[in-house]
VOTIZA-466608 format. One line per 2 residues: number of its first residue (from 1); for each residue x, y, z of C-alpha. Coordinates in Angstrom, 2 decimals. Each point is the difference from the previous one (the first is absolute). Layout:
% residues N
NUM	X:Y:Z  ...
This chain:
% residues 827
1	104.79:112.09:117.17  0.47:-2.83:-2.44
3	-3.15:-1.69:-1.22  -0.91:-3.41:-1.26
5	-2.00:0.17:-3.23  -2.40:-2.88:0.49
7	-3.66:-0.61:-0.42  -2.03:1.47:2.80
9	-1.99:-3.09:0.92  3.14:-2.14:0.19
11	1.75:2.54:2.21  -2.92:-0.36:2.38
13	1.04:-3.60:0.52  3.69:0.80:0.12
15	-0.69:2.22:2.96  -2.10:-2.63:1.69
17	2.65:-2.67:-0.50  2.77:2.24:1.27
19	1.79:0.11:-3.33  3.46:1.37:0.84
21	-1.40:2.51:2.51  -3.14:0.85:1.94
23	-0.70:3.18:-1.96  -0.10:-0.06:-3.79
25	-0.24:3.11:-2.12  -1.04:-0.57:-3.58
27	-0.69:2.18:-2.98  -3.44:-0.19:-1.48
29	-0.17:0.52:-3.76  -1.94:3.19:0.63
31	3.13:1.80:1.07  -0.82:-0.08:3.70
33	1.61:-1.87:2.82  -2.03:-2.32:2.16
35	1.20:-1.18:3.38  -1.27:-3.17:1.64
37	0.77:-0.72:3.65  -0.63:-3.20:1.89
39	-1.29:0.99:3.44  -1.85:-2.27:2.42
41	-1.25:-2.23:-2.76  -1.53:2.78:-2.07
43	1.13:1.76:-3.13  0.23:3.79:0.08
45	0.09:1.64:-3.39  1.54:3.43:-0.29
47	-0.49:2.01:-3.16  1.53:3.44:-0.53
49	-3.31:1.59:-0.92  -1.35:-0.44:3.54
51	2.67:2.37:1.29  -0.96:3.63:0.55
53	3.39:1.23:-1.15  0.33:1.66:-3.42
55	0.91:-2.04:-3.03  3.81:-0.29:-0.28
57	1.61:2.54:-2.29  1.64:-2.83:-1.93
59	-3.42:-1.46:-0.81  -1.41:3.38:-1.02
61	2.95:0.68:-2.30  0.00:-3.53:-1.36
63	-3.67:0.14:-0.97  0.52:3.37:-1.64
65	2.90:-1.09:-2.18  -1.85:-3.17:-1.00
67	-2.92:2.18:-1.09  2.52:2.25:-1.82
69	2.78:-2.32:-1.24  1.45:2.84:-2.07
71	1.42:1.34:3.27  2.71:-2.67:-0.01
73	-0.40:-1.72:-3.37  0.15:0.83:-3.69
75	-2.44:-1.56:-2.47  1.81:-1.54:-2.94
77	-1.97:1.12:-3.05  0.87:-2.96:-2.25
79	-0.57:-2.85:2.46  -2.61:1.65:2.23
81	1.95:-1.14:3.08  1.04:2.03:3.01
83	3.72:0.43:0.60  1.70:1.36:3.10
85	1.03:3.62:-0.30  3.76:0.52:-0.41
87	1.64:0.70:3.33  -2.76:-1.70:2.06
89	0.98:-2.90:2.26  -2.54:-1.85:2.14
91	0.88:-2.15:3.06  -1.49:-3.47:0.34
93	-2.59:0.94:2.63  -1.35:2.79:-2.19
95	-0.09:-2.16:-3.13  -2.06:-2.63:1.77
97	-2.30:2.68:1.45  -0.63:1.47:-3.45
99	-1.19:-3.36:-1.29  -2.30:-0.35:3.02
101	-1.39:3.51:-0.49  -0.74:-0.72:-3.65
103	-1.89:-3.13:0.99  -1.96:2.00:2.56
105	-1.54:2.06:-2.77  -0.37:-2.57:-2.76
107	1.56:-3.50:0.30  -0.83:-0.91:-3.59
109	1.53:3.27:-1.17  3.38:-1.13:1.32
111	1.53:-1.12:-3.28  3.17:0.10:-2.05
113	-0.41:3.72:-0.73  0.81:0.89:3.63
115	2.12:-3.05:0.85  2.44:1.05:-2.72
117	1.56:2.58:2.35  1.52:-2.87:1.97
119	1.99:-1.03:-3.03  2.63:2.39:1.33
121	1.80:-2.43:2.30  2.48:2.63:1.15
123	-2.47:2.63:1.21  -2.80:-2.28:1.21
125	0.02:-2.96:2.38  -2.61:-2.64:0.78
127	-0.07:-3.02:2.30  -3.63:-0.58:0.92
129	-2.66:0.51:-2.66  -3.76:-0.59:0.11
131	-1.70:0.07:-3.41  -3.30:-1.59:0.98
133	-2.78:0.58:-2.60  2.30:2.16:-2.13
135	0.18:0.26:-3.78  3.72:-0.74:-0.21
137	1.24:-2.13:-2.91  2.79:-2.55:-0.29
139	2.41:2.69:-1.20  -0.83:2.33:2.86
141	0.43:-2.71:2.61  3.27:-1.12:-1.57
143	1.26:3.55:0.47  -0.88:-0.13:3.72
145	1.61:-3.41:0.44  3.29:1.58:-1.04
147	0.03:1.66:3.45  0.71:-3.38:1.63
149	-3.30:0.06:1.85  -0.40:-1.70:3.37
151	-3.81:0.01:0.13  -2.44:0.02:-2.91
153	-3.80:-0.12:-0.10  -1.54:-0.41:-3.46
155	-3.46:-1.23:1.02  -2.75:0.51:-2.58
157	2.24:1.62:-2.61  -1.94:-0.97:-3.10
159	2.58:1.10:-2.58  2.78:-2.29:1.17
161	0.81:-3.21:-1.90  2.43:-2.92:0.23
163	2.73:2.41:-1.12  -0.08:1.41:3.51
165	0.66:-3.45:1.46  3.10:-0.29:-2.14
167	1.14:3.48:1.03  -0.45:-0.88:3.67
169	2.00:-3.18:-0.48  2.78:1.89:-1.78
171	0.57:2.59:2.75  -1.92:-1.41:2.96
173	2.86:-0.91:2.32  -0.66:2.97:2.27
175	-3.73:-0.66:0.51  -1.08:-1.08:3.48
177	-3.73:0.71:-0.43  -1.97:-0.67:-3.20
179	-3.76:0.49:-0.04  -1.40:-1.15:-3.33
181	-3.50:-0.29:1.40  -2.60:-0.50:-2.73
183	2.21:1.17:-2.87  -0.46:-3.38:-1.64
185	1.30:0.81:-3.47  3.62:0.10:1.08
187	-0.13:-3.63:1.21  0.27:-2.79:-2.59
189	-3.15:-2.10:-0.24  1.62:-3.30:-0.97
191	3.44:-1.45:0.56  -0.19:-2.50:-2.84
193	-2.42:-1.74:-2.33  -0.54:-3.72:-0.43
195	1.74:-0.02:-3.38  2.99:1.83:1.43
197	0.22:-2.43:2.91  0.09:-2.93:-2.34
199	2.44:1.62:-2.42  3.75:-0.04:0.44
201	0.56:2.58:-2.69  2.36:2.46:1.68
203	-0.48:2.47:-2.85  -3.40:0.92:1.45
205	0.70:3.37:1.60  -3.57:1.17:0.63
207	-0.50:1.98:3.22  -1.92:-2.73:1.76
209	2.71:-2.59:-0.49  2.74:2.44:0.98
211	-1.57:0.49:3.44  0.06:-3.74:0.62
213	3.52:-0.33:-1.33  1.49:2.79:2.09
215	-1.63:-1.34:3.17  -1.62:3.14:1.44
217	-2.76:2.52:-0.54  1.38:2.69:2.31
219	3.71:0.63:0.37  -0.01:2.16:3.12
221	2.37:-1.81:2.37  -0.26:2.51:2.86
223	-3.78:0.26:0.07  -1.53:-0.03:3.50
225	-3.61:0.78:-0.87  -2.03:-1.12:-3.02
227	-3.66:0.69:-0.73  -1.58:-1.70:-3.02
229	-3.78:-0.07:-0.04  -2.81:-1.60:-1.98
231	1.97:-2.05:-2.49  -2.87:-2.02:-1.44
233	1.48:-1.58:-3.11  3.14:-1.97:0.91
235	-0.90:-3.64:0.57  3.31:-1.84:-0.36
237	1.07:-1.69:3.24  3.42:1.62:-0.25
239	-1.12:3.61:-0.50  0.17:1.33:3.54
241	2.92:-2.26:0.83  1.93:1.61:-2.84
243	-1.15:3.45:1.08  1.19:-0.39:3.57
245	2.85:-2.53:0.07  2.73:2.61:-0.53
247	-1.46:2.42:2.54  1.53:-1.65:3.03
249	0.31:3.20:2.07  -3.71:0.80:0.03
251	-1.48:0.97:3.34  -3.42:1.14:-1.30
253	-1.99:-1.69:-2.74  -3.47:0.93:-1.21
255	-1.67:-2.26:-2.58  -3.56:1.02:0.80
257	-2.53:-0.81:-2.69  2.36:-2.28:-1.93
259	-1.54:-3.23:-1.24  1.52:-3.48:-0.27
261	2.98:0.24:2.32  0.20:-3.81:-0.13
263	2.78:-1.45:2.16  1.27:2.76:2.29
265	3.03:-1.82:1.33  2.15:2.56:-1.83
267	-1.15:2.55:2.56  1.46:-2.13:2.76
269	3.48:0.68:-1.39  -0.31:3.65:1.03
271	1.76:-0.12:3.34  -0.59:3.66:0.86
273	-3.68:0.31:-0.88  -1.96:1.73:2.79
275	-3.08:1.15:-1.95  -2.06:-2.04:-2.43
277	-3.22:1.28:-1.56  -2.12:-2.60:-1.79
279	-3.28:1.96:0.08  -2.55:-1.37:-2.49
281	2.38:-2.64:-1.35  -2.09:-2.77:-1.48
283	0.12:-3.45:1.55  1.55:1.45:3.13
285	-1.02:-3.23:1.74  2.80:-1.84:-1.86
287	2.54:2.67:0.94  -0.49:0.45:3.75
289	1.39:-3.39:1.16  3.25:0.72:-1.84
291	0.46:3.14:2.05  0.40:-1.87:3.29
293	3.76:-0.17:-0.59  0.46:3.78:-0.41
295	1.22:0.66:3.54  1.18:3.55:-0.81
297	-3.45:1.33:-0.89  -1.32:2.87:2.11
299	-2.79:1.09:-2.32  -2.22:-2.34:-1.96
301	-3.08:0.81:-2.05  -2.09:-2.90:-1.35
303	-3.25:2.01:-0.22  -2.52:-0.13:-2.83
305	-2.12:2.77:-1.51  -2.62:-2.59:-0.98
307	-1.16:-2.33:2.76  -0.64:-2.90:-2.36
309	3.73:-0.36:-0.63  0.87:0.02:3.70
311	-1.65:-3.22:1.20  2.40:-2.47:1.66
313	-0.68:-3.54:1.09  0.65:-0.33:3.74
315	0.60:3.75:0.38  0.67:-0.19:3.75
317	2.79:-2.51:-0.53  1.53:1.92:-2.91
319	0.12:3.25:1.97  1.33:-1.69:3.13
321	2.78:-1.67:-1.98  0.83:3.25:-1.76
323	0.49:2.11:3.12  1.72:-2.73:1.99
325	2.56:-0.55:-2.78  0.76:3.71:-0.47
327	1.49:1.09:3.34  0.85:3.55:-1.15
329	-3.44:0.76:-1.40  -1.39:3.28:1.33
331	-2.33:1.00:-2.85  -2.51:-2.29:-1.70
333	-2.83:0.73:-2.41  -2.66:-2.66:-0.56
335	-2.74:2.33:-1.24  -2.49:-1.52:-2.42
337	0.77:-3.57:1.10  -1.53:-2.51:2.43
339	3.26:-0.47:1.93  -1.55:1.70:3.02
341	-2.35:-2.94:0.54  -3.75:-0.26:0.00
343	-0.63:2.22:3.01  -0.54:-2.62:2.70
345	1.77:0.79:3.25  2.55:-2.61:0.95
347	1.46:0.34:3.50  3.13:-1.76:1.00
349	2.42:0.49:2.84  2.93:-1.60:1.67
351	-0.66:-0.48:3.69  3.64:0.78:0.75
353	-0.41:3.45:-1.56  -3.27:0.79:1.80
355	0.29:3.22:1.95  -0.22:-0.15:3.77
357	-3.21:2.03:0.17  -1.74:-2.33:-2.38
359	-0.35:2.59:-2.78  -0.32:-1.96:-3.23
361	-0.25:3.05:-2.27  3.61:-0.33:-1.19
363	-0.79:-3.48:-1.32  -2.81:1.14:-2.30
365	0.48:0.11:-3.76  -2.77:0.35:-2.57
367	2.25:-0.99:-2.89  1.00:-3.62:0.60
369	3.02:0.08:-2.30  1.57:2.81:2.05
371	-0.09:-1.66:3.41  3.77:-0.13:0.05
373	0.11:3.82:-0.15  -2.20:0.69:3.04
375	2.95:1.08:2.10  1.92:1.40:-2.97
377	-2.58:1.94:-2.02  0.72:1.02:-3.57
379	0.79:3.63:-0.62  -2.37:-0.09:-2.98
381	-2.73:-2.35:-1.17  -2.05:0.49:-3.15
383	-3.57:-1.26:0.42  -1.80:2.22:-2.49
385	-2.80:-1.81:-1.83  0.86:-3.37:1.53
387	-2.57:-2.75:-0.09  -2.17:-0.22:3.13
389	0.78:3.66:0.90  3.02:-0.83:2.13
391	0.77:3.67:0.67  -3.15:0.24:2.15
393	1.25:-2.53:2.53  1.11:1.04:3.47
395	3.24:-1.85:0.67  2.49:0.54:-2.83
397	3.75:-0.22:0.77  1.12:3.07:-1.99
399	0.66:3.66:0.76  -1.17:1.48:-3.31
401	-2.84:-1.66:-1.89  -1.53:0.86:-3.35
403	-3.72:-0.58:-0.33  -3.36:1.74:0.08
405	-1.03:-0.57:3.61  0.84:3.50:1.22
407	1.66:3.28:-0.93  3.48:-1.16:1.06
409	-0.16:-3.08:-2.24  -1.34:1.98:-2.96
411	2.75:2.61:0.30  2.60:-2.75:0.25
413	-1.42:-1.63:-3.13  0.02:3.29:-1.89
415	3.66:0.51:0.91  1.05:-3.55:-0.75
417	-1.73:-0.30:-3.38  0.88:3.30:-1.65
419	1.49:-1.98:-2.89  -3.07:-2.21:-0.55
421	-2.77:2.01:-1.70  -2.58:-2.78:0.08
423	0.42:-0.40:3.79  0.69:3.67:0.72
425	-3.32:1.17:-1.44  -1.84:-2.34:2.38
427	1.92:1.36:2.99  -0.69:3.58:-1.10
429	-3.71:-0.78:-0.26  0.06:-1.35:3.55
431	1.77:3.18:1.12  -2.63:2.11:-1.77
433	-2.77:-1.75:1.94  1.74:0.91:3.25
435	0.06:3.65:-1.01  -3.60:-0.08:-1.16
437	-1.71:-1.99:2.72  2.37:0.00:2.97
439	2.82:2.07:1.46  3.55:-0.34:-1.25
441	2.23:0.24:3.06  3.29:0.24:-1.89
443	-0.93:2.48:-2.70  3.55:1.21:-0.65
445	1.28:-3.49:-0.73  -3.04:-0.74:-2.14
447	0.55:3.18:-1.98  3.65:-0.85:-0.63
449	-0.90:-3.45:-1.28  -2.82:1.26:-2.22
451	2.30:2.57:-1.59  2.77:-2.55:-0.54
453	-2.46:-2.43:-1.59  -1.37:2.64:-2.36
455	3.48:1.23:-0.91  1.21:-3.50:-0.71
457	-2.99:-1.05:-2.12  -1.07:3.09:-1.89
459	-1.54:-1.97:-2.88  -1.91:-2.48:2.18
461	-3.43:1.63:-0.15  -1.58:-1.89:2.87
463	2.90:0.82:2.33  -0.35:3.68:-0.88
465	-3.77:-0.06:0.52  0.20:-1.80:3.33
467	2.89:2.13:1.23  -1.66:3.28:-1.00
469	-3.20:-1.04:1.80  1.95:-0.30:3.25
471	1.81:3.29:-0.66  -3.42:1.66:-0.13
473	-0.78:-1.07:3.56  3.47:1.00:1.20
475	-0.30:3.43:-1.64  -3.42:0.64:1.57
477	0.75:-1.42:3.44  0.27:2.04:3.17
479	3.73:-0.81:0.07  0.69:1.50:-3.41
481	1.38:3.19:1.53  2.78:-2.05:1.57
483	1.29:-1.00:-3.44  3.26:1.69:-0.91
485	0.27:2.22:-3.06  2.11:-2.65:-1.71
487	-2.57:-2.69:0.75  -2.75:2.14:-1.52
489	2.13:0.66:-3.05  0.83:-3.68:-0.45
491	-3.70:-0.88:0.23  -0.82:2.60:-2.65
493	2.80:-1.12:-2.32  -1.06:-3.65:0.28
495	-3.62:0.92:-0.72  0.96:2.03:-3.06
497	2.19:-2.86:-1.24  -2.91:-2.41:0.37
499	-2.52:2.30:-1.67  2.26:0.77:-2.95
501	0.75:-3.69:-0.49  -3.65:-1.13:0.19
503	-1.74:3.00:-1.50  -2.73:-2.11:-1.61
505	-1.08:-1.72:3.20  -2.93:1.79:1.63
507	0.52:-1.58:3.43  3.62:1.14:0.10
509	-1.00:3.50:-1.08  -2.71:0.21:2.67
511	2.34:-1.24:2.71  2.73:2.41:-1.06
513	-2.21:3.08:-0.28  -1.84:-0.66:3.26
515	3.27:-0.54:1.84  1.54:3.16:-1.42
517	-3.04:1.90:1.26  1.01:-0.91:3.56
519	3.22:2.01:-0.22  0.31:3.72:0.51
521	-0.59:1.52:-3.41  2.10:1.60:-1.36
523	2.66:0.04:2.78  0.78:-3.73:0.06
525	0.17:-0.40:-3.78  1.94:3.08:-1.08
527	3.16:-2.06:-0.47  -1.77:-1.97:-2.77
529	-2.25:2.81:-1.22  0.59:-0.32:-3.75
531	-0.25:-3.77:0.04  -3.26:0.00:1.95
533	-1.60:2.68:-2.17  0.94:-1.95:-3.16
535	-1.51:-3.17:1.43  -3.23:1.69:1.06
537	-0.44:1.61:-3.40  0.46:-3.40:-1.64
539	-2.70:-1.44:2.25  -2.38:2.83:-0.81
541	0.57:-0.34:-3.75  0.09:-3.75:-0.35
543	-2.68:-1.40:2.28  -3.25:-1.17:-1.56
545	-3.51:0.73:1.20  0.16:-2.98:2.34
547	2.98:1.54:1.77  -1.61:3.30:0.95
549	0.82:-0.72:3.63  3.73:-0.01:-0.77
551	-0.33:3.09:-2.18  -1.91:1.75:2.76
553	2.74:-0.64:2.56  2.71:0.89:-2.52
555	-1.64:3.37:-0.72  -0.48:0.62:3.70
557	3.69:-0.70:0.63  1.07:2.17:-2.93
559	-2.13:2.83:1.29  1.51:-0.36:3.46
561	3.50:-0.03:-1.50  -0.64:3.27:-1.83
563	-1.70:1.76:2.88  2.87:0.86:2.34
565	3.13:0.15:-2.13  1.90:2.90:-1.50
567	-0.10:1.32:-3.53  2.86:-2.14:-1.25
569	-1.79:-3.21:0.90  -3.32:1.30:-1.32
571	1.76:0.77:-3.26  1.40:-3.55:-0.03
573	-3.51:-1.42:0.37  -1.00:2.07:-3.01
575	3.08:-1.09:-1.95  -1.00:-3.62:0.56
577	-3.40:0.59:-1.61  -2.38:0.50:2.93
579	-2.01:2.83:-1.63  -0.53:-1.94:-3.22
581	-0.97:-3.12:1.97  -2.55:1.87:2.10
583	-1.54:1.71:-3.04  -0.33:-3.35:-1.73
585	-1.81:-1.40:3.03  -2.31:3.04:0.09
587	-0.72:-0.42:-3.72  -0.93:-3.65:0.62
589	-2.43:0.98:2.77  -1.61:2.66:-2.16
591	-0.48:-2.41:-2.87  -1.78:-2.38:2.36
593	-1.92:2.80:1.77  1.43:-1.35:3.25
595	0.67:2.00:3.14  2.02:-1.86:2.65
597	2.79:0.47:2.53  2.68:-0.49:-2.62
599	-1.32:2.89:-2.06  0.20:2.27:3.05
601	3.43:-1.27:1.04  1.30:0.49:-3.56
603	-0.89:3.70:0.20  1.39:0.17:3.54
605	3.28:-1.54:-1.15  0.33:2.57:-2.77
607	-0.84:2.75:2.49  2.92:-1.15:2.15
609	2.40:-0.59:-2.88  -0.60:3.46:-1.50
611	0.50:1.84:3.31  2.68:2.66:-0.67
613	1.24:-2.13:-2.91  -0.53:1.97:-3.24
615	1.21:-2.78:-2.31  -2.74:-2.32:1.31
617	-2.59:2.74:-0.42  1.11:0.30:-3.61
619	-0.27:-3.77:-0.42  -3.56:0.19:1.29
621	-0.98:2.71:-2.50  1.80:-1.71:-2.90
623	-1.81:-3.24:0.83  -3.38:1.70:-0.58
625	-0.53:0.27:3.74  -2.38:2.97:-0.33
627	-2.19:-2.01:-2.35  -0.23:-2.78:2.58
629	-0.74:2.59:2.70  -2.98:1.36:-1.93
631	-1.27:-3.48:-0.86  0.20:-1.12:3.64
633	-1.73:3.18:1.11  -2.82:-0.69:-2.41
635	-0.19:-3.77:0.61  0.28:0.11:3.81
637	-1.18:3.47:1.16  -1.08:-1.10:3.47
639	3.16:-1.73:1.22  1.55:2.34:2.60
641	3.35:-1.78:0.48  0.49:-0.26:-3.76
643	-0.71:3.72:-0.41  2.35:0.89:2.83
645	2.84:-2.09:-1.45  -0.45:1.41:-3.50
647	-0.08:3.59:1.20  3.01:-0.56:2.24
649	1.95:-1.22:-3.03  -1.07:3.01:-2.07
651	1.15:2.23:2.85  3.50:-1.44:-0.51
653	-0.21:0.65:-3.73  -1.16:3.59:0.58
655	3.02:0.63:2.23  2.28:-0.41:-3.04
657	0.13:3.39:-1.70  0.93:-1.36:-3.43
659	-2.98:-2.39:-0.04  -2.80:2.35:1.08
661	-0.71:1.07:-3.56  -1.11:-3.56:-0.74
663	-2.75:0.38:2.62  -1.18:3.31:-1.46
665	-3.07:-1.17:-1.93  -3.59:1.21:0.43
667	-1.19:-3.51:0.74  2.59:-0.70:2.70
669	-0.25:3.42:1.68  -3.80:-0.28:0.09
671	0.34:-3.44:1.56  2.44:1.24:2.65
673	-2.27:2.97:0.81  -3.03:-2.26:0.39
675	1.92:-2.30:2.33  0.53:2.94:2.34
677	-3.57:-0.51:1.12  0.42:-3.72:0.58
679	-0.66:-1.44:3.46  1.51:-3.32:-1.05
681	2.34:-1.53:2.59  -0.46:2.90:2.40
683	1.95:2.98:-1.29  2.66:-2.03:-1.85
685	-1.29:0.28:-3.57  -0.88:3.67:0.38
687	3.37:0.65:1.70  1.97:-1.71:-2.77
689	-1.98:1.81:-2.71  0.83:3.32:1.66
691	3.64:-1.02:0.16  0.07:-0.77:-3.72
693	-1.63:3.34:-0.84  2.33:1.90:2.38
695	3.08:-1.32:-1.77  -1.49:0.69:-3.43
697	-0.98:3.55:1.03  3.45:0.64:1.51
699	1.30:0.44:-3.54  -1.79:3.36:-0.22
701	-2.73:1.36:-2.23  2.12:-0.37:-3.12
703	0.21:-3.78:0.53  -3.83:-0.32:0.03
705	-0.38:-0.62:-3.73  -3.68:-0.98:-0.16
707	-3.13:2.15:-0.14  -2.34:-2.22:1.96
709	-0.09:-0.43:2.89  1.58:3.35:0.80
711	2.85:0.24:2.47  -1.92:2.30:2.36
713	-3.03:-2.30:0.06  2.14:-2.98:0.94
715	1.91:1.89:2.69  -3.23:1.26:1.58
717	-1.40:-3.53:0.11  3.28:-1.21:1.51
719	-0.08:2.54:2.86  -3.66:-0.82:0.70
721	0.90:-3.68:0.24  2.94:0.63:2.35
723	-2.18:1.99:2.36  -2.48:-2.88:0.23
725	2.64:-2.42:1.28  0.31:-0.76:3.71
727	3.49:0.92:1.19  -0.07:-2.98:2.38
729	-0.65:-2.52:-2.82  2.01:-3.21:0.31
731	1.87:-0.85:-3.14  0.72:-3.02:-2.12
733	3.23:1.35:-1.44  3.71:-0.16:0.71
735	2.52:2.76:-0.69  3.73:-0.73:0.07
737	0.77:3.62:-0.91  -1.90:3.29:-0.04
739	2.17:1.48:-2.73  -2.77:0.07:-2.68
741	-2.43:1.61:2.47  2.55:2.50:1.31
743	0.72:1.14:-3.58  -3.57:1.21:-0.22
745	0.52:2.32:2.99  2.22:2.13:-2.26
747	-2.71:0.39:-2.68  -0.98:3.56:0.98
749	-1.51:0.74:-3.43  -2.72:-2.57:0.70
751	-0.85:0.03:3.74  -2.58:-2.78:-0.49
753	2.98:-2.36:-0.45  1.40:1.24:3.32
755	-3.42:-0.58:1.56  -0.02:-3.69:-0.89
757	3.63:-0.48:1.13  -0.56:1.78:3.34
759	-3.17:-2.02:0.67  1.81:-3.25:-0.77
761	2.81:0.83:2.45  -2.43:1.14:2.70
763	-2.03:-3.19:-0.29  2.94:-2.40:-0.05
765	1.88:1.63:2.88  -3.16:0.03:2.09
767	-1.15:-3.57:-0.60  3.46:-1.62:-0.20
769	2.33:2.29:1.96  2.53:-2.74:0.84
771	0.56:-0.68:-3.67  -0.30:3.37:-1.67
773	0.92:2.86:2.37  3.69:-0.81:-0.12
775	-0.18:-0.55:-3.77  -1.34:3.54:-0.54
777	2.88:1.45:1.98  2.67:-2.25:-1.54
779	-0.97:1.04:-3.53  -0.05:3.75:0.71
781	-3.76:0.32:0.20  -0.02:2.26:3.09
783	2.20:2.56:-1.73  -2.23:0.00:-3.09
785	-3.17:0.36:2.08  1.47:2.93:1.90
787	0.91:1.67:-3.29  -3.58:-0.53:-1.13
789	-1.29:1.72:3.16  2.21:3.01:-0.69
791	-1.22:0.39:-3.59  -3.06:2.18:-0.78
793	-1.05:-2.22:-2.93  -1.62:-3.06:1.64
795	-3.55:0.47:1.25  -1.04:-0.33:3.65
797	-1.04:-3.68:0.04  3.36:-1.11:-1.41
799	1.83:1.88:2.78  -2.29:-1.53:2.61
801	0.89:-3.49:-1.21  3.70:0.95:-0.09
803	-0.14:1.12:3.64  -1.70:-3.25:0.98
805	2.84:-2.02:-1.55  2.71:2.11:1.67
807	-1.72:-0.19:3.39  -0.54:-3.75:-0.27
809	3.60:-0.68:-0.93  1.31:2.27:2.76
811	-2.23:-1.60:2.63  0.93:-3.50:-1.12
813	3.70:0.89:0.13  -0.38:1.26:3.57
815	-2.55:-2.42:1.42  -0.39:-2.87:-2.45
817	-3.80:0.17:0.22  -2.81:2.02:-1.57
819	-2.92:-1.44:1.96  -1.00:3.21:1.85
821	0.56:2.56:-2.73  -2.78:1.94:-1.71
823	1.44:-0.51:-3.46  -2.77:1.80:-1.88
825	0.48:3.35:1.78  1.46:2.94:-1.86
827	2.31:0.89:2.87
């Protein structure tokens, strides 16, 4: 399907005005396609991320190669530019997709280094290019212009200069759409100076005089659409006349935010113009009367962002004259003006048109200037922020209205003003209040618009804050389970973009973290696992004391991310510096003698990150982790959750054979033995201490290299502790694998190790049969327990516990329930 690369907000109006066809498909600069359909006077917005289908393979591959350009490019060592690999040829559709994908990840990172691959005009093709917010230079754009582009968007490209204007004029014959937007530096500020005007010296060849002499600013004879915004400086009466006089084929013109248009009669010469956008043009009052002669207009925007510039004398008359003189007008925006009248109801009717039943409702109109459209309502009417709150009136002759009177108007405003940050942020705030205090009835449409707004304006902090606040309520709503996987992923990507861009803003960080907490962790975020972990670690490291709330949530999220992932991802968390970050936080708390939730979560996070991940256990020891353990034990001896988390972590360390020697000190072994008698947090601290000692003792007598405490003393205390525990104890622990415990069943030289392992399995399969009975069988535990029963070495209690586990697993496999079993019997 061919696409029209235009600005999203403008396409909204094109659809409403029936531009070429009822359905318009346009490409958003985020690399997605957005479809707008005019149906029964409403606008339906379809975005691909609301679909439940998987992401297209082309998109997956495209994002991968953009992240790894070496797959199809070669980096030129001398110039530092990418070049297309020999033998690679890319069709036009793929070339344009690659540019969109690059902008998805980092618009400003789209620069000459990547654009250089399109210097190969034989093996690459381009027709429609969007470079919005990119870092491309004059040279890079000149290279792209060599492709004879049809559509070009260079909005907000800060590195472009007047050289680009000359390049466009040199090879611009093919252009039909040119969106300069707010890239002001490419447009000349002055056409001539007073001295040059008075001088007849033809030897003066300065750039400003050349423009006047040649008679044009833009030489693009086939241009159909032009967008030039916020030109503040030009004040000569001839400036815009010179800009537009050669563009006789224009159908769409956007001069929003431009000052000093002066006499606009030059616009009247455009015989094909159907769309004219004069939003926030100063002295719009002088311009409107001249527009009465533009009979071809279907869309007209004379709105103002600031109400003080939108005050007309005799507004009712001006509006009435405007609509009566423009017979083809279907879309009109008068937001921010007083053209809607002062709010008094003015009824008029023609007795000849009165309905037979006397119903006068069709004759009512609350906007006096639109009386002529009662029986021919506008497809679209912009009333957002009008004086006298016109959008709250009852009888308005329009099918779609922007305003703040209700959800429908607010959504329409959000869609219509996606290109106007100062207006868009107000609409997003109104939408947020609906989510917070009311019920949003069209949540899917609202979500699409919020995401589009945040994607379009990544650096507009207030848009990101307002949008993320609404995303929080969407993510926590009862309807969140109806969101497709792609919608969830798009929400997460947009949040991460916003947080990375506004890392120093506490409100944005709070909104982002709280919203991320509403997703399923880690399932929903696995596709951006590395990126999210990096961001959370930055938040934990960089926030000051006043931002402890953000740090708290960030640590909570990091802990959740590390809890239920495999070893590869745990290792990644360690590679990114999680252990060092947690130890630094613990050191800070110790220095301040402060025990709080973050101290406990820091130990919990390390417990999760070190689970069956030896490299992270080594990082913990190398970071003086045992020193911090002893200091915390001494500083906070009566904190049960802290003790449990610390001992759980040390259990992971003790599972690593090569690291056990670093735990073999009299002080540590005495500490572990004393903790066997602890009643802190139920049995958890005692249980974890026994686990640590079991793994240490599994190395045999020769590995016990200290004199005190003796190995036998410790093992006796361990068995005594195990026998005190209630086999029905509920646990605050989560095992993804029993492999470390099952290893201990083979330690026949030290049956006390088998005792702890058998008790652990008996307890877990009894209390949580649904979770752990199948895990025992899957990992070969039944076979190992049966071998233990056949051996003469284990003592009686170990075999009793082994039988309990086997019986429980067998019963669960057959019946799925253990409620009526006597699990403590020896039979």
